mmCIF file of the N, C-alpha and C atoms, coordinates in Angstrom:
data_MODEL
# 
_entry.id   MODEL 
# 
loop_
_atom_site.group_PDB 
_atom_site.id 
_atom_site.type_symbol 
_atom_site.label_atom_id 
_atom_site.label_alt_id 
_atom_site.label_comp_id 
_atom_site.label_asym_id 
_atom_site.label_entity_id 
_atom_site.label_seq_id 
_atom_site.pdbx_PDB_ins_code 
_atom_site.Cartn_x 
_atom_site.Cartn_y 
_atom_site.Cartn_z 
_atom_site.occupancy 
_atom_site.B_iso_or_equiv 
_atom_site.pdbx_formal_charge 
_atom_site.auth_seq_id 
_atom_site.auth_comp_id 
_atom_site.auth_asym_id 
_atom_site.auth_atom_id 
_atom_site.pdbx_PDB_model_num 
ATOM 1   N N  . MET A 1 1  ? -3.387  -4.310  -24.067 1.00 0.00 ? 1  MET A N  1 
ATOM 2   C CA . MET A 1 1  ? -4.216  -4.735  -23.185 1.00 0.00 ? 1  MET A CA 1 
ATOM 3   C C  . MET A 1 1  ? -4.322  -6.010  -22.302 1.00 0.00 ? 1  MET A C  1 
ATOM 4   N N  . VAL A 1 2  ? -4.245  -7.383  -23.319 1.00 0.00 ? 2  VAL A N  1 
ATOM 5   C CA . VAL A 1 2  ? -3.934  -8.640  -23.074 1.00 0.00 ? 2  VAL A CA 1 
ATOM 6   C C  . VAL A 1 2  ? -3.003  -8.729  -21.860 1.00 0.00 ? 2  VAL A C  1 
ATOM 7   N N  . GLY A 1 3  ? -1.989  -8.177  -22.132 1.00 0.00 ? 3  GLY A N  1 
ATOM 8   C CA . GLY A 1 3  ? -0.765  -7.947  -21.396 1.00 0.00 ? 3  GLY A CA 1 
ATOM 9   C C  . GLY A 1 3  ? -1.102  -7.458  -20.100 1.00 0.00 ? 3  GLY A C  1 
ATOM 10  N N  . TYR A 1 4  ? -1.360  -6.785  -19.907 1.00 0.00 ? 4  TYR A N  1 
ATOM 11  C CA . TYR A 1 4  ? -2.015  -5.581  -18.615 1.00 0.00 ? 4  TYR A CA 1 
ATOM 12  C C  . TYR A 1 4  ? -2.959  -6.903  -17.691 1.00 0.00 ? 4  TYR A C  1 
ATOM 13  N N  . ILE A 1 5  ? -3.649  -7.367  -18.281 1.00 0.00 ? 5  ILE A N  1 
ATOM 14  C CA . ILE A 1 5  ? -4.856  -8.194  -17.813 1.00 0.00 ? 5  ILE A CA 1 
ATOM 15  C C  . ILE A 1 5  ? -4.028  -9.169  -16.890 1.00 0.00 ? 5  ILE A C  1 
ATOM 16  N N  . LEU A 1 6  ? -3.111  -9.971  -17.828 1.00 0.00 ? 6  LEU A N  1 
ATOM 17  C CA . LEU A 1 6  ? -2.309  -11.314 -17.668 1.00 0.00 ? 6  LEU A CA 1 
ATOM 18  C C  . LEU A 1 6  ? -1.436  -11.145 -16.268 1.00 0.00 ? 6  LEU A C  1 
ATOM 19  N N  . GLY A 1 7  ? -0.879  -9.899  -16.454 1.00 0.00 ? 7  GLY A N  1 
ATOM 20  C CA . GLY A 1 7  ? -0.365  -9.072  -15.601 1.00 0.00 ? 7  GLY A CA 1 
ATOM 21  C C  . GLY A 1 7  ? -0.839  -9.066  -14.254 1.00 0.00 ? 7  GLY A C  1 
ATOM 22  N N  . GLY A 1 8  ? -1.773  -8.780  -14.560 1.00 0.00 ? 8  GLY A N  1 
ATOM 23  C CA . GLY A 1 8  ? -2.780  -8.400  -12.898 1.00 0.00 ? 8  GLY A CA 1 
ATOM 24  C C  . GLY A 1 8  ? -3.197  -9.778  -12.443 1.00 0.00 ? 8  GLY A C  1 
ATOM 25  N N  . ALA A 1 9  ? -3.542  -10.507 -13.338 1.00 0.00 ? 9  ALA A N  1 
ATOM 26  C CA . ALA A 1 9  ? -4.137  -11.991 -13.057 1.00 0.00 ? 9  ALA A CA 1 
ATOM 27  C C  . ALA A 1 9  ? -2.971  -12.618 -12.284 1.00 0.00 ? 9  ALA A C  1 
ATOM 28  N N  . VAL A 1 10 ? -1.851  -12.405 -12.473 1.00 0.00 ? 10 VAL A N  1 
ATOM 29  C CA . VAL A 1 10 ? -0.964  -12.857 -11.837 1.00 0.00 ? 10 VAL A CA 1 
ATOM 30  C C  . VAL A 1 10 ? -0.234  -12.742 -10.520 1.00 0.00 ? 10 VAL A C  1 
ATOM 31  N N  . LEU A 1 11 ? -0.521  -11.129 -10.567 1.00 0.00 ? 11 LEU A N  1 
ATOM 32  C CA . LEU A 1 11 ? -0.346  -10.259 -9.595  1.00 0.00 ? 11 LEU A CA 1 
ATOM 33  C C  . LEU A 1 11 ? -1.209  -10.957 -8.123  1.00 0.00 ? 11 LEU A C  1 
ATOM 34  N N  . PHE A 1 12 ? -2.577  -10.934 -8.534  1.00 0.00 ? 12 PHE A N  1 
ATOM 35  C CA . PHE A 1 12 ? -3.623  -11.286 -7.696  1.00 0.00 ? 12 PHE A CA 1 
ATOM 36  C C  . PHE A 1 12 ? -3.822  -12.811 -7.608  1.00 0.00 ? 12 PHE A C  1 
ATOM 37  N N  . SER A 1 13 ? -3.328  -13.787 -8.256  1.00 0.00 ? 13 SER A N  1 
ATOM 38  C CA . SER A 1 13 ? -3.334  -15.109 -7.721  1.00 0.00 ? 13 SER A CA 1 
ATOM 39  C C  . SER A 1 13 ? -2.131  -15.138 -6.528  1.00 0.00 ? 13 SER A C  1 
ATOM 40  N N  . ILE A 1 14 ? -1.198  -14.278 -6.702  1.00 0.00 ? 14 ILE A N  1 
ATOM 41  C CA . ILE A 1 14 ? -0.276  -14.446 -5.663  1.00 0.00 ? 14 ILE A CA 1 
ATOM 42  C C  . ILE A 1 14 ? -0.545  -14.067 -4.467  1.00 0.00 ? 14 ILE A C  1 
ATOM 43  N N  . TRP A 1 15 ? -1.094  -12.602 -4.605  1.00 0.00 ? 15 TRP A N  1 
ATOM 44  C CA . TRP A 1 15 ? -1.711  -11.747 -3.380  1.00 0.00 ? 15 TRP A CA 1 
ATOM 45  C C  . TRP A 1 15 ? -3.139  -12.355 -2.606  1.00 0.00 ? 15 TRP A C  1 
ATOM 46  N N  . GLU A 1 16 ? -3.707  -13.011 -3.506  1.00 0.00 ? 16 GLU A N  1 
ATOM 47  C CA . GLU A 1 16 ? -5.347  -12.793 -2.862  1.00 0.00 ? 16 GLU A CA 1 
ATOM 48  C C  . GLU A 1 16 ? -5.226  -14.652 -2.870  1.00 0.00 ? 16 GLU A C  1 
ATOM 49  N N  . ASP A 1 17 ? -4.417  -15.173 -3.552  1.00 0.00 ? 17 ASP A N  1 
ATOM 50  C CA . ASP A 1 17 ? -4.651  -16.876 -3.568  1.00 0.00 ? 17 ASP A CA 1 
ATOM 51  C C  . ASP A 1 17 ? -5.781  -17.490 -4.174  1.00 0.00 ? 17 ASP A C  1 
ATOM 52  N N  . TRP A 1 18 ? -5.776  -16.339 -5.892  1.00 0.00 ? 18 TRP A N  1 
ATOM 53  C CA . TRP A 1 18 ? -7.050  -16.585 -6.427  1.00 0.00 ? 18 TRP A CA 1 
ATOM 54  C C  . TRP A 1 18 ? -6.008  -17.489 -7.541  1.00 0.00 ? 18 TRP A C  1 
ATOM 55  N N  . ASN A 1 19 ? -7.174  -18.259 -8.790  1.00 0.00 ? 19 ASN A N  1 
ATOM 56  C CA . ASN A 1 19 ? -6.372  -19.256 -9.346  1.00 0.00 ? 19 ASN A CA 1 
ATOM 57  C C  . ASN A 1 19 ? -6.078  -17.600 -10.652 1.00 0.00 ? 19 ASN A C  1 
ATOM 58  N N  . LEU A 1 20 ? -5.479  -18.373 -11.477 1.00 0.00 ? 20 LEU A N  1 
ATOM 59  C CA . LEU A 1 20 ? -5.307  -17.076 -13.167 1.00 0.00 ? 20 LEU A CA 1 
ATOM 60  C C  . LEU A 1 20 ? -6.520  -17.190 -13.617 1.00 0.00 ? 20 LEU A C  1 
ATOM 61  N N  . LEU A 1 21 ? -7.397  -17.649 -13.758 1.00 0.00 ? 21 LEU A N  1 
ATOM 62  C CA . LEU A 1 21 ? -8.859  -17.771 -14.313 1.00 0.00 ? 21 LEU A CA 1 
ATOM 63  C C  . LEU A 1 21 ? -9.942  -16.575 -13.222 1.00 0.00 ? 21 LEU A C  1 
ATOM 64  N N  . ASP A 1 22 ? -9.589  -16.523 -12.198 1.00 0.00 ? 22 ASP A N  1 
ATOM 65  C CA . ASP A 1 22 ? -10.425 -15.674 -11.121 1.00 0.00 ? 22 ASP A CA 1 
ATOM 66  C C  . ASP A 1 22 ? -9.565  -14.322 -11.424 1.00 0.00 ? 22 ASP A C  1 
ATOM 67  N N  . GLY A 1 23 ? -8.374  -14.108 -11.061 1.00 0.00 ? 23 GLY A N  1 
ATOM 68  C CA . GLY A 1 23 ? -7.538  -12.992 -11.497 1.00 0.00 ? 23 GLY A CA 1 
ATOM 69  C C  . GLY A 1 23 ? -7.880  -12.190 -12.557 1.00 0.00 ? 23 GLY A C  1 
ATOM 70  N N  . SER A 1 24 ? -7.963  -13.067 -13.685 1.00 0.00 ? 24 SER A N  1 
ATOM 71  C CA . SER A 1 24 ? -8.319  -12.591 -15.087 1.00 0.00 ? 24 SER A CA 1 
ATOM 72  C C  . SER A 1 24 ? -9.347  -11.654 -15.282 1.00 0.00 ? 24 SER A C  1 
ATOM 73  N N  . TYR A 1 25 ? -10.180 -12.742 -14.605 1.00 0.00 ? 25 TYR A N  1 
ATOM 74  C CA . TYR A 1 25 ? -11.757 -12.177 -14.656 1.00 0.00 ? 25 TYR A CA 1 
ATOM 75  C C  . TYR A 1 25 ? -12.223 -10.964 -13.696 1.00 0.00 ? 25 TYR A C  1 
ATOM 76  N N  . PHE A 1 26 ? -11.558 -10.751 -12.575 1.00 0.00 ? 26 PHE A N  1 
ATOM 77  C CA . PHE A 1 26 ? -11.407 -9.536  -11.902 1.00 0.00 ? 26 PHE A CA 1 
ATOM 78  C C  . PHE A 1 26 ? -10.670 -8.531  -12.399 1.00 0.00 ? 26 PHE A C  1 
ATOM 79  N N  . CYS A 1 27 ? -9.645  -8.805  -13.150 1.00 0.00 ? 27 CYS A N  1 
ATOM 80  C CA . CYS A 1 27 ? -9.368  -7.375  -13.897 1.00 0.00 ? 27 CYS A CA 1 
ATOM 81  C C  . CYS A 1 27 ? -9.975  -7.247  -15.518 1.00 0.00 ? 27 CYS A C  1 
ATOM 82  N N  . PHE A 1 28 ? -10.323 -8.216  -15.657 1.00 0.00 ? 28 PHE A N  1 
ATOM 83  C CA . PHE A 1 28 ? -11.280 -7.456  -17.019 1.00 0.00 ? 28 PHE A CA 1 
ATOM 84  C C  . PHE A 1 28 ? -12.733 -6.613  -16.258 1.00 0.00 ? 28 PHE A C  1 
ATOM 85  N N  . VAL A 1 29 ? -13.066 -7.766  -15.558 1.00 0.00 ? 29 VAL A N  1 
ATOM 86  C CA . VAL A 1 29 ? -14.489 -7.039  -15.141 1.00 0.00 ? 29 VAL A CA 1 
ATOM 87  C C  . VAL A 1 29 ? -14.034 -5.639  -14.654 1.00 0.00 ? 29 VAL A C  1 
ATOM 88  N N  . SER A 1 30 ? -13.131 -5.497  -13.857 1.00 0.00 ? 30 SER A N  1 
ATOM 89  C CA . SER A 1 30 ? -12.820 -4.057  -12.895 1.00 0.00 ? 30 SER A CA 1 
ATOM 90  C C  . SER A 1 30 ? -12.428 -3.220  -13.762 1.00 0.00 ? 30 SER A C  1 
ATOM 91  N N  . LEU A 1 31 ? -11.403 -3.529  -15.050 1.00 0.00 ? 31 LEU A N  1 
ATOM 92  C CA . LEU A 1 31 ? -10.882 -2.479  -15.849 1.00 0.00 ? 31 LEU A CA 1 
ATOM 93  C C  . LEU A 1 31 ? -12.058 -2.111  -17.096 1.00 0.00 ? 31 LEU A C  1 
ATOM 94  N N  . SER A 1 32 ? -12.853 -2.968  -17.213 1.00 0.00 ? 32 SER A N  1 
ATOM 95  C CA . SER A 1 32 ? -13.866 -2.678  -18.093 1.00 0.00 ? 32 SER A CA 1 
ATOM 96  C C  . SER A 1 32 ? -15.030 -1.802  -17.234 1.00 0.00 ? 32 SER A C  1 
ATOM 97  N N  . THR A 1 33 ? -15.139 -1.597  -16.468 1.00 0.00 ? 33 THR A N  1 
ATOM 98  C CA . THR A 1 33 ? -15.850 -0.645  -15.390 1.00 0.00 ? 33 THR A CA 1 
ATOM 99  C C  . THR A 1 33 ? -16.977 -1.498  -15.308 1.00 0.00 ? 33 THR A C  1 
ATOM 100 N N  . ILE A 1 34 ? -17.329 -2.964  -15.409 1.00 0.00 ? 34 ILE A N  1 
ATOM 101 C CA . ILE A 1 34 ? -18.551 -3.479  -15.283 1.00 0.00 ? 34 ILE A CA 1 
ATOM 102 C C  . ILE A 1 34 ? -18.719 -3.785  -13.654 1.00 0.00 ? 34 ILE A C  1 
ATOM 103 N N  . GLY A 1 35 ? -17.561 -4.226  -12.820 1.00 0.00 ? 35 GLY A N  1 
ATOM 104 C CA . GLY A 1 35 ? -17.708 -4.536  -11.425 1.00 0.00 ? 35 GLY A CA 1 
ATOM 105 C C  . GLY A 1 35 ? -18.839 -5.013  -10.759 1.00 0.00 ? 35 GLY A C  1 
ATOM 106 N N  . PHE A 1 36 ? -18.924 -6.353  -11.010 1.00 0.00 ? 36 PHE A N  1 
ATOM 107 C CA . PHE A 1 36 ? -20.044 -6.988  -10.426 1.00 0.00 ? 36 PHE A CA 1 
ATOM 108 C C  . PHE A 1 36 ? -19.724 -7.226  -9.025  1.00 0.00 ? 36 PHE A C  1 
ATOM 109 N N  . GLY A 1 37 ? -18.901 -7.236  -8.422  1.00 0.00 ? 37 GLY A N  1 
ATOM 110 C CA . GLY A 1 37 ? -18.349 -7.073  -6.811  1.00 0.00 ? 37 GLY A CA 1 
ATOM 111 C C  . GLY A 1 37 ? -18.411 -8.879  -6.196  1.00 0.00 ? 37 GLY A C  1 
ATOM 112 N N  . ASP A 1 38 ? -18.434 -9.549  -7.442  1.00 0.00 ? 38 ASP A N  1 
ATOM 113 C CA . ASP A 1 38 ? -18.300 -11.124 -6.819  1.00 0.00 ? 38 ASP A CA 1 
ATOM 114 C C  . ASP A 1 38 ? -16.614 -11.308 -6.642  1.00 0.00 ? 38 ASP A C  1 
ATOM 115 N N  . PHE A 1 39 ? -15.706 -11.121 -7.331  1.00 0.00 ? 39 PHE A N  1 
ATOM 116 C CA . PHE A 1 39 ? -14.313 -10.888 -6.542  1.00 0.00 ? 39 PHE A CA 1 
ATOM 117 C C  . PHE A 1 39 ? -14.313 -9.658  -6.028  1.00 0.00 ? 39 PHE A C  1 
ATOM 118 N N  . VAL A 1 40 ? -13.969 -9.827  -4.518  1.00 0.00 ? 40 VAL A N  1 
ATOM 119 C CA . VAL A 1 40 ? -13.066 -8.131  -4.059  1.00 0.00 ? 40 VAL A CA 1 
ATOM 120 C C  . VAL A 1 40 ? -11.938 -8.427  -3.463  1.00 0.00 ? 40 VAL A C  1 
ATOM 121 N N  . PRO A 1 41 ? -10.900 -7.756  -4.120  1.00 0.00 ? 41 PRO A N  1 
ATOM 122 C CA . PRO A 1 41 ? -9.409  -7.896  -3.322  1.00 0.00 ? 41 PRO A CA 1 
ATOM 123 C C  . PRO A 1 41 ? -9.618  -7.236  -2.253  1.00 0.00 ? 41 PRO A C  1 
ATOM 124 N N  . GLY A 1 42 ? -8.787  -7.983  -1.194  1.00 0.00 ? 42 GLY A N  1 
ATOM 125 C CA . GLY A 1 42 ? -9.030  -7.335  0.261   1.00 0.00 ? 42 GLY A CA 1 
ATOM 126 C C  . GLY A 1 42 ? -8.685  -8.325  1.427   1.00 0.00 ? 42 GLY A C  1 
ATOM 127 N N  . ASP A 1 43 ? -9.164  -9.684  1.110   1.00 0.00 ? 43 ASP A N  1 
ATOM 128 C CA . ASP A 1 43 ? -8.794  -10.801 2.220   1.00 0.00 ? 43 ASP A CA 1 
ATOM 129 C C  . ASP A 1 43 ? -7.410  -10.751 2.822   1.00 0.00 ? 43 ASP A C  1 
ATOM 130 N N  . GLU A 1 44 ? -6.548  -10.380 2.060   1.00 0.00 ? 44 GLU A N  1 
ATOM 131 C CA . GLU A 1 44 ? -4.908  -10.729 2.473   1.00 0.00 ? 44 GLU A CA 1 
ATOM 132 C C  . GLU A 1 44 ? -4.786  -9.209  2.791   1.00 0.00 ? 44 GLU A C  1 
ATOM 133 N N  . ILE A 1 45 ? -5.589  -8.173  2.905   1.00 0.00 ? 45 ILE A N  1 
ATOM 134 C CA . ILE A 1 45 ? -4.816  -6.510  3.202   1.00 0.00 ? 45 ILE A CA 1 
ATOM 135 C C  . ILE A 1 45 ? -4.256  -6.466  4.311   1.00 0.00 ? 45 ILE A C  1 
ATOM 136 N N  . TYR A 1 46 ? -4.883  -6.577  5.094   1.00 0.00 ? 46 TYR A N  1 
ATOM 137 C CA . TYR A 1 46 ? -4.377  -6.494  6.561   1.00 0.00 ? 46 TYR A CA 1 
ATOM 138 C C  . TYR A 1 46 ? -3.412  -7.469  7.312   1.00 0.00 ? 46 TYR A C  1 
ATOM 139 N N  . SER A 1 47 ? -2.283  -7.066  7.739   1.00 0.00 ? 47 SER A N  1 
ATOM 140 C CA . SER A 1 47 ? -1.304  -7.890  8.273   1.00 0.00 ? 47 SER A CA 1 
ATOM 141 C C  . SER A 1 47 ? -1.251  -7.652  9.838   1.00 0.00 ? 47 SER A C  1 
ATOM 142 N N  . GLY A 1 48 ? -0.830  -8.413  10.356  1.00 0.00 ? 48 GLY A N  1 
ATOM 143 C CA . GLY A 1 48 ? -0.369  -8.108  11.961  1.00 0.00 ? 48 GLY A CA 1 
ATOM 144 C C  . GLY A 1 48 ? 0.223   -6.599  12.607  1.00 0.00 ? 48 GLY A C  1 
ATOM 145 N N  . GLN A 1 49 ? 0.685   -5.850  11.632  1.00 0.00 ? 49 GLN A N  1 
ATOM 146 C CA . GLN A 1 49 ? 1.032   -4.670  11.557  1.00 0.00 ? 49 GLN A CA 1 
ATOM 147 C C  . GLN A 1 49 ? 0.693   -3.304  10.913  1.00 0.00 ? 49 GLN A C  1 
ATOM 148 N N  . GLY A 1 50 ? -0.346  -3.422  10.253  1.00 0.00 ? 50 GLY A N  1 
ATOM 149 C CA . GLY A 1 50 ? -1.078  -2.562  9.750   1.00 0.00 ? 50 GLY A CA 1 
ATOM 150 C C  . GLY A 1 50 ? -1.383  -2.730  8.020   1.00 0.00 ? 50 GLY A C  1 
ATOM 151 N N  . LEU A 1 51 ? -1.738  -2.058  7.157   1.00 0.00 ? 51 LEU A N  1 
ATOM 152 C CA . LEU A 1 51 ? -2.070  -2.093  6.339   1.00 0.00 ? 51 LEU A CA 1 
ATOM 153 C C  . LEU A 1 51 ? -0.817  -2.146  5.413   1.00 0.00 ? 51 LEU A C  1 
ATOM 154 N N  . ASP A 1 52 ? -1.290  -3.296  4.424   1.00 0.00 ? 52 ASP A N  1 
ATOM 155 C CA . ASP A 1 52 ? -0.052  -4.042  3.426   1.00 0.00 ? 52 ASP A CA 1 
ATOM 156 C C  . ASP A 1 52 ? -0.274  -3.438  2.208   1.00 0.00 ? 52 ASP A C  1 
ATOM 157 N N  . LEU A 1 53 ? 0.994   -3.322  1.834   1.00 0.00 ? 53 LEU A N  1 
ATOM 158 C CA . LEU A 1 53 ? 1.347   -2.597  0.335   1.00 0.00 ? 53 LEU A CA 1 
ATOM 159 C C  . LEU A 1 53 ? 0.281   -3.208  -0.477  1.00 0.00 ? 53 LEU A C  1 
ATOM 160 N N  . SER A 1 54 ? -0.149  -4.382  -0.696  1.00 0.00 ? 54 SER A N  1 
ATOM 161 C CA . SER A 1 54 ? -0.831  -4.766  -2.135  1.00 0.00 ? 54 SER A CA 1 
ATOM 162 C C  . SER A 1 54 ? -1.879  -3.899  -2.038  1.00 0.00 ? 54 SER A C  1 
ATOM 163 N N  . PHE A 1 55 ? -2.615  -3.550  -0.998  1.00 0.00 ? 55 PHE A N  1 
ATOM 164 C CA . PHE A 1 55 ? -3.685  -2.644  -1.223  1.00 0.00 ? 55 PHE A CA 1 
ATOM 165 C C  . PHE A 1 55 ? -3.456  -1.293  -1.815  1.00 0.00 ? 55 PHE A C  1 
ATOM 166 N N  . ILE A 1 56 ? -2.324  -0.644  -1.453  1.00 0.00 ? 56 ILE A N  1 
ATOM 167 C CA . ILE A 1 56 ? -1.842  0.265   -2.501  1.00 0.00 ? 56 ILE A CA 1 
ATOM 168 C C  . ILE A 1 56 ? -1.463  0.052   -4.166  1.00 0.00 ? 56 ILE A C  1 
ATOM 169 N N  . PHE A 1 57 ? -0.888  -0.955  -4.390  1.00 0.00 ? 57 PHE A N  1 
ATOM 170 C CA . PHE A 1 57 ? -0.720  -1.744  -5.525  1.00 0.00 ? 57 PHE A CA 1 
ATOM 171 C C  . PHE A 1 57 ? -2.099  -1.971  -6.218  1.00 0.00 ? 57 PHE A C  1 
ATOM 172 N N  . CYS A 1 58 ? -3.050  -2.510  -5.513  1.00 0.00 ? 58 CYS A N  1 
ATOM 173 C CA . CYS A 1 58 ? -3.871  -2.947  -6.571  1.00 0.00 ? 58 CYS A CA 1 
ATOM 174 C C  . CYS A 1 58 ? -4.650  -1.659  -6.638  1.00 0.00 ? 58 CYS A C  1 
ATOM 175 N N  . SER A 1 59 ? -4.933  -0.469  -5.648  1.00 0.00 ? 59 SER A N  1 
ATOM 176 C CA . SER A 1 59 ? -5.633  0.871   -6.080  1.00 0.00 ? 59 SER A CA 1 
ATOM 177 C C  . SER A 1 59 ? -4.790  1.275   -7.167  1.00 0.00 ? 59 SER A C  1 
ATOM 178 N N  . MET A 1 60 ? -3.736  1.088   -7.517  1.00 0.00 ? 60 MET A N  1 
ATOM 179 C CA . MET A 1 60 ? -2.860  1.935   -8.580  1.00 0.00 ? 60 MET A CA 1 
ATOM 180 C C  . MET A 1 60 ? -3.008  1.050   -9.912  1.00 0.00 ? 60 MET A C  1 
ATOM 181 N N  . TYR A 1 61 ? -2.819  -0.430  -9.666  1.00 0.00 ? 61 TYR A N  1 
ATOM 182 C CA . TYR A 1 61 ? -3.055  -0.897  -10.711 1.00 0.00 ? 61 TYR A CA 1 
ATOM 183 C C  . TYR A 1 61 ? -4.439  -0.587  -11.305 1.00 0.00 ? 61 TYR A C  1 
ATOM 184 N N  . LEU A 1 62 ? -5.436  -0.602  -10.646 1.00 0.00 ? 62 LEU A N  1 
ATOM 185 C CA . LEU A 1 62 ? -6.898  -0.478  -11.450 1.00 0.00 ? 62 LEU A CA 1 
ATOM 186 C C  . LEU A 1 62 ? -6.892  1.171   -11.733 1.00 0.00 ? 62 LEU A C  1 
ATOM 187 N N  . MET A 1 63 ? -6.278  1.943   -11.000 1.00 0.00 ? 63 MET A N  1 
ATOM 188 C CA . MET A 1 63 ? -6.774  3.589   -11.762 1.00 0.00 ? 63 MET A CA 1 
ATOM 189 C C  . MET A 1 63 ? -5.802  3.899   -12.639 1.00 0.00 ? 63 MET A C  1 
ATOM 190 N N  . LEU A 1 64 ? -4.423  3.357   -12.968 1.00 0.00 ? 64 LEU A N  1 
ATOM 191 C CA . LEU A 1 64 ? -3.815  3.241   -14.053 1.00 0.00 ? 64 LEU A CA 1 
ATOM 192 C C  . LEU A 1 64 ? -4.606  2.780   -15.372 1.00 0.00 ? 64 LEU A C  1 
ATOM 193 N N  . GLY A 1 65 ? -4.971  1.371   -14.984 1.00 0.00 ? 65 GLY A N  1 
ATOM 194 C CA . GLY A 1 65 ? -5.676  0.692   -15.964 1.00 0.00 ? 65 GLY A CA 1 
ATOM 195 C C  . GLY A 1 65 ? -6.872  1.396   -16.664 1.00 0.00 ? 65 GLY A C  1 
ATOM 196 N N  . GLU A 1 66 ? -7.501  1.679   -15.533 1.00 0.00 ? 66 GLU A N  1 
ATOM 197 C CA . GLU A 1 66 ? -8.836  2.869   -16.251 1.00 0.00 ? 66 GLU A CA 1 
ATOM 198 C C  . GLU A 1 66 ? -8.115  3.956   -17.021 1.00 0.00 ? 66 GLU A C  1 
ATOM 199 N N  . PHE A 1 67 ? -7.426  4.539   -16.988 1.00 0.00 ? 67 PHE A N  1 
ATOM 200 C CA . PHE A 1 67 ? -6.720  5.694   -17.716 1.00 0.00 ? 67 PHE A CA 1 
ATOM 201 C C  . PHE A 1 67 ? -6.103  5.418   -18.909 1.00 0.00 ? 67 PHE A C  1 
ATOM 202 N N  . CYS A 1 68 ? -5.487  3.905   -18.905 1.00 0.00 ? 68 CYS A N  1 
ATOM 203 C CA . CYS A 1 68 ? -4.291  3.508   -19.800 1.00 0.00 ? 68 CYS A CA 1 
ATOM 204 C C  . CYS A 1 68 ? -5.273  2.668   -20.985 1.00 0.00 ? 68 CYS A C  1 
ATOM 205 N N  . ILE A 1 69 ? -6.195  1.697   -20.743 1.00 0.00 ? 69 ILE A N  1 
ATOM 206 C CA . ILE A 1 69 ? -6.687  1.127   -21.397 1.00 0.00 ? 69 ILE A CA 1 
ATOM 207 C C  . ILE A 1 69 ? -7.958  1.754   -21.907 1.00 0.00 ? 69 ILE A C  1 
# 
């Protein structure tokens, strides 16, 4: 469980330009279904050509985490 949260924190720190503490906080809050809404991924979702794959991977990460954890 810790590895899944830390892995997500690394990915979100790269994709969303968050630091590791913010990324791990977002992952913990989202996966524990608390969901305060103070960190919302999506600032970097839209590129010049359309939908970026990070949005799809973010959704898959959260959906798989809800079922596995």
